[in-house]
N, C-alpha and C positions, 0 to 999 in steps of 0.2 A: 506495500501498500505506498504510497505516496505521502511524504510527511513535508509540509511546507515550511515546516521549521528547518529541518536540515534539509537544503537544496543539494541537489544531486553534487557528485566530487568532479569538478570541470578537467581532472587529469585524466579519467577512466572516457574513450575514446565513445565504447560501448552504448556505457550509461548514462554519457552525455545523449546520443542519438536518441537512447528509448526517453529520456527526461521530454525531451523536444518533441517526441513523438506523444507524449504523452500532455505537453502544453499543445501541440497544435489539434488533437480530438476537442481539449477543452475549448479550444477557440471555435470550431465547428458547432459543438454542442450548442457554445452558447448564441454564436450569431447563425445557425439554420436548426432549430430545435427539433427537427424531423430528421435529423442526420443520424446513421448507423452506423457506427464503429465498428472495427472487429472488436471481441471481446476482449484481449487481452486489452488493447487502445482504450478501451470504454471504463476497463475496469484501471487503472492508471491514469487516467482522467478524470475519473467522478469526483474526488477529493480537489483537484484544482477548477472545478468549474463554479463555486462560489466565489476565490478570489480571480478568477479573470473576468465572470462577469460583471465585479466592482470594477473591475480594470476597464473593460470595456464600456462602463457607464461613465467613466469618468470619475469616479470618485477618488477622492484623497481621503482613503481611510487603512488602517493598519494593514485590512485584507487587500487593497487592492496593491499594497506597496510588495506583500508578500508574491503576489502575480509576475511583478515587474520583479522583484527579487529573485523568484524562480527562474525569469526567464534570464536573467543576465546569467546564473548559473549553469546555465545549458546550453549558452549561444545564442539564444532568441531574443533576444532585447529590442532588435531593430525589428522584427517581427512585429510583435508584440505591442510595441510604440504603433507602429503603421496600424495598426487594425484600429485602433483608438480613433472615435469619430467615424469608421468606416461604416457604410451605411448597415443594418442590421435588419432580417428576415421579418418579418412580422405573424413566422409559423402558423 
């Protein structure tokens, strides 16, 4: 299970790729609510969804900042920042 308090280790490429997949999955779930993910990605993305939702909504909360810290740790900060303010599906 993904722990937002302990971002993935940036030194381990496989862990970093898996963390990015979870983040991308969480962004998809938030931006396109009907999106179906592969079971492993869905399980890893689920704990990230509230933080990603807060970030994409433009919140300045600890939860939103946790999403950014997670993205920074897995090398996807630019991607997450680019999604803020992007059109959201009405689902």
